[in-house]
C-alpha positions in Angstrom: 101.6 19.3 101.7 99.0 20.8 103.9 101.2 23.9 104.6 101.9 24.3 100.9 98.3 24.3 100.0 97.4 26.9 102.8 100.2 29.2 101.6 99.0 29.0 98.0 95.4 29.9 99.1 96.7 32.9 101.0 98.7 34.1 98.0 95.6 33.7 95.8 93.5 35.8 98.2 96.1 38.7 98.2 96.4 38.5 94.4 92.6 38.8 94.1 92.5 41.8 96.5 95.3 43.5 94.6 93.5 43.0 91.3 90.4 44.6 92.7 92.2 47.6 94.3 94.6 48.1 91.4 92.4 50.3 89.3 91.5 52.5 92.3 95.1 53.1 93.0 95.9 53.9 89.4 93.0 56.4 89.2 94.0 58.8 92.1 92.6 62.1 91.1 95.3 64.8 90.8 94.6 68.0 92.8 94.2 70.9 90.5 94.4 74.5 91.7 93.7 77.5 89.4 94.2 81.3 89.8 93.6 84.2 87.4 96.8 86.2 86.7 96.1 89.9 86.2 92.8 89.1 84.4 94.9 88.0 81.4 95.7 84.3 82.0 94.5 81.4 84.0 97.2 79.5 85.8 96.3 75.9 86.8 98.8 73.6 88.6 98.7 69.9 89.7 101.2 67.4 90.8 102.2 69.7 93.7 103.2 66.7 95.8 105.5 65.3 93.0 103.6 62.0 93.2 102.7 61.7 89.5 104.9 60.1 86.8 102.7 60.6 83.7 102.2 63.5 81.4 98.5 64.5 81.6 96.8 66.4 78.7 95.0 69.4 80.1 91.7 70.9 79.0 89.8 73.8 80.4 86.9 76.1 79.7 84.5 78.6 81.3 80.8 77.8 81.6 79.1 77.9 78.3 82.4 77.9 76.3 84.2 75.3 74.3 86.9 73.2 76.0 90.4 73.9 74.7 93.7 72.0 75.2 96.5 73.7 77.1 98.5 76.2 75.0 101.5 76.5 77.3 102.4 73.7 79.8 104.5 74.2 82.9 106.9 71.4 83.4 108.8 70.0 86.5 111.4 67.3 85.8 110.0 66.6 82.3 106.5 66.1 83.8 103.7 68.4 83.0 102.8 70.1 86.3 100.7 73.1 85.2 99.2 75.1 82.4 98.7 78.7 81.3 95.5 79.4 79.4 94.1 82.7 78.0 91.6 84.3 80.3 89.2 85.9 77.8 86.5 88.4 78.9 87.0 90.3 82.2 83.8 89.0 83.7 84.7 85.4 83.1 85.8 85.0 86.8 82.2 85.2 87.9 81.3 82.0 86.0 82.4 78.4 86.8 85.7 77.3 85.4 86.0 73.6 84.4 89.2 71.5 84.1 89.9 68.1 82.7 93.1 65.9 83.0 93.3 63.1 80.5 95.9 60.2 80.3 95.1 57.2 78.1 91.6 56.0 79.3 91.7 58.0 82.6 90.0 61.4 82.8 89.6 63.6 85.8 87.3 66.7 85.8 86.9 69.5 88.3 85.0 72.7 88.9 86.5 75.9 90.2 85.2 79.3 91.5 87.6 82.0 90.4 85.7 85.0 91.5 88.1 85.8 94.4 91.1 84.0 93.1 92.7 86.8 91.1 96.2 88.0 91.5 97.1 91.3 89.9 100.5 92.4 88.8 102.2 95.0 91.0 101.9 98.6 90.0 104.4 100.0 87.4 106.1 103.3 86.6 106.7 104.2 90.2 108.0 107.8 90.8 108.6 109.9 93.8 109.3 113.6 93.9 109.2 116.6 96.2 106.2 118.8 95.4 105.9 122.5 95.4 103.9 122.3 98.7 107.0 120.8 100.4 105.3 117.4 100.6 106.7 114.1 99.2 104.5 112.6 96.4 104.5 109.0 95.4 102.9 108.1 91.9 102.3 104.9 90.0 100.3 103.4 87.2 97.9 100.4 87.1 96.0 98.7 84.3 92.7 98.6 86.2 92.4 101.8 88.3 88.6 101.8 88.7 88.2 98.7 90.8 91.7 98.6 92.2 92.6 99.2 95.8 96.2 100.1 96.6 98.3 99.9 99.7 101.5 101.9 100.2 104.2 101.2 102.6 107.4 103.2 103.4 110.2 103.3 105.9 113.0 105.7 106.8 116.7 104.6 107.1 115.8 100.9 106.8 113.6 100.9 109.9 110.2 99.5 110.4 107.6 99.7 107.6 104.5 101.9 107.9 101.6 100.8 105.7 98.6 102.9 104.6 95.6 102.0 102.4 94.9 104.5 99.5 91.5 105.7 98.6 89.9 103.5 95.8 90.9 104.7 92.3 93.8 107.0 93.5 97.3 106.3 92.2 99.2 108.6 94.4 100.2 109.0 98.0 101.5 112.0 100.0 104.0 112.1 102.9 103.7 115.4 104.7 106.8 117.5 105.2 109.5 114.9 104.7 113.0 115.4 106.3 115.8 115.6 103.8 118.0 114.0 106.4 116.3 110.7 106.0 116.3 108.2 103.2 112.7 107.1 102.3 112.0 103.7 100.7 108.5 103.3 99.2 106.6 100.3 97.7 103.0 99.7 96.6 100.8 96.7 96.0 97.3 96.3 94.5 94.2 94.1 94.6 90.6 94.1 93.3 88.4 96.0 95.8 85.4 94.5 97.5 83.0 96.5 95.3 84.2 94.3 92.4 84.6 91.1 94.5 87.8 91.3 96.5 90.9 89.3 95.4 94.3 88.5 96.9 97.0 91.2 97.1 99.6 91.4 94.4 103.3 91.2 95.2 105.0 94.4 96.4 106.4 96.6 93.6 110.1 97.3 93.2 111.1 100.0 95.8 111.8 103.6 94.9 114.0 105.8 97.1 114.2 109.5 98.0 116.6 111.5 100.2 119.9 110.5 101.7 120.7 108.0 104.4 122.2 109.2 107.6 122.4 106.6 110.4 123.4 109.2 113.0 120.1 111.0 112.8 117.4 110.1 115.2 114.0 108.9 114.1 111.5 111.9 113.6 109.0 110.2 115.9 111.5 109.9 118.7 112.7 113.5 118.0 109.2 114.9 118.4 108.6 112.9 121.5 111.8 114.4 123.0 110.5 117.9 122.2 107.2 117.2 123.9 109.0 115.9 127.0 111.1 119.1 127.2 108.0 121.3 126.8 105.7 119.5 129.2 108.0 118.1 131.8 111.3 119.9 132.0 110.0 123.4 131.5 107.6 123.4 134.5 110.4 122.0 136.7 112.8 124.7 135.6 110.1 127.3 136.2 109.5 126.1 139.7 113.2 126.2 140.5 113.6 129.7 139.2 110.6 130.8 141.4 112.1 129.2 144.5 115.5 130.8 143.9 113.9 134.2 143.5 111.9 133.9 146.7 115.0 132.7 148.6 117.2 135.6 147.5 114.3 138.0 148.1 114.3 137.0 151.9 118.1 136.9 152.3 119.3 140.2 150.9 123.0 140.9 151.0 123.8 144.5 152.1 127.3 145.7 151.5 128.6 148.1 154.2 132.0 149.6 154.9 134.3 147.9 157.4 133.9 149.6 160.8 137.1 149.7 163.0 137.1 148.1 166.4 135.8 150.7 169.0 138.3 152.1 171.4 138.2 154.7 174.3 141.5 156.2 173.0 140.7 159.4 171.3 143.3 159.0 168.6 141.4 155.8 167.5 138.0 157.5 167.4 139.1 160.7 165.7 139.8 159.3 162.2 136.3 158.1 161.6 134.0 160.0 164.0 133.9 163.8 163.7 133.6 164.5 167.5 134.4 167.9 169.0 137.6 168.0 170.8 136.0 168.8 174.1 133.8 165.7 173.9 136.8 163.6 173.1 138.4 164.6 176.5 135.4 163.0 178.2 136.5 159.6 176.9 139.8 159.8 178.8 140.0 157.8 182.1 140.3 160.1 185.1 140.2 157.6 187.9 142.2 154.6 189.2 140.5 151.5 190.7 142.5 149.2 192.9 142.1 145.4 192.6 139.8 143.8 195.2 140.9 140.2 196.4 137.9 137.7 196.4 137.8 134.4 198.2 135.3 131.6 199.0 133.2 132.2 202.1 133.7 129.7 205.1 132.2 129.6 208.5 
């Protein structure tokens, strides 16, 4: 009996704690995140962790404006997970944006600063053409060119991307003296510049192409480096070798002379190549006879 009464007391305590904590668990505030899409709509999402099982009614408004219910809900597994609302005036992002989620008697409100939370659409009408100045020109259109900063990236033959920031307000980019042997792939993205309160970058536009792909061609950067190596390294080496060879052959001259026959005291051998008088030729004849003299080692 004693054990039974103690167990019932413990269960009563747990029931009382659960009763007190129940409303707090039921009223967990959903995390609402909002962003301005191309200064045309406000997109708000919640239930990002898929931990809600009820359909909230969404209300939103900018400071000083009337609250309005969501016009277009975004759904996930038959549960409202987001909303698209009209944006209104272009300067609305500089004011506070309010949200409210309502379900039965539960209501959750939030404040949002959207001044830097703008995501523009990618530029449109991309074109690329070879200009009369032999440069490659890349053009595009954008709905808000005055406060829009653009970034261009391009690559050749599916190699590494090179990105360049374009001057504020410009909607074109120039590639100097492109090679027709390469295939150029170009893209552009946009964002609101810092002078108008910077925003996030848009997605990259669809690529445009120019030229023909040739995988056997070398990269233009590597080709130019190879030319510089030849000019500044190999050329001096070749020049030094030529100077050394010139000096060497200057010292060792090769003189070509006729073959001279082996000298002989016999007149008939001398006469063909030396024009010697006949009386002098007689002087070359041997007119004496010398006998052999025996030689031996001296001994005492």
